N, C-alpha and C positions, 0 to 999 in steps of 0.2 A: 379355351378359355387358360388352362392351366398352365398348357406350352407355354401361354403370352404369360405369366407371369412368371413362372422358370423362367423365362428368356427374360424380361425386362431383372429380372432382379441378380439376375447370373452378369448383364449389366452396368447393372448400377453397384454393383462389389468390384467387380474391374476397374470401375475408372475410380473408383472410391481411393483409391492412394493418389493420382493427380491433383485430386484436390485436395491433398491433407499436405502434399508437400510444402517444404518451406525451401522461401527465397535465403540465398546468400547476403548475411549482412554486406551494406553499402559498407565502402572505406571512410572510415573515418579521419577527420584532419585532429594530431594531438591537439593545437592549441585550442580549437573548440569544443574537446575534447576539457581538458582543465578547465577550461572558461563557465563549462559548463558543468562541472563537478564543482566548484568553489560558491557557483552559484545557490548550488541545492544543496551545500551543508552549510551553507549560511543561512538558508531556506529551514531546513532543519533544526542548526540551534535556535532562530525566532521560535520556529514551533514549539519547540521546546521552552524554550524560557515562559510562554504564553501559558504552554499548559499546566508549568508549573504554580503560576500566577494564577490560574483559574480550578486547581484543583486546593491548593490553601481559600481562598476565597470560597467555593466551597465547603472545604473545612469548616470555615469559620462563622457561616452560617450556620451549620447544621449544629455542631458547639454555643451557637447561639440558640437555635431555638429548644434545643432539648435539655435548658441549662446550666451547663458542664460549666464547673466554674477552673480558675490555674488556668496554670500557660498549656499552649499547643506539647504536647511530647515533639522531641526533635529524631526525625528520621534518618537513618543513612549517615551518622558521623557529621552532621556538618555544622 
């Protein structure tokens, strides 16, 4: 019984390298890569704008519920 466990452990250890091997990346078309980068940049810009909008909305809600008066402090020198 112990011999079987030892044999299976050795077999699994020997084949684990083949399981974890990575395939090389497929060659990419430069035009498609540039288009994908432009789309990703546009999406990131849109997401950043939405994040800022909702952060401002959350801060305003917090200030309203806590009864804090006065203008919100400017952050980042904008």
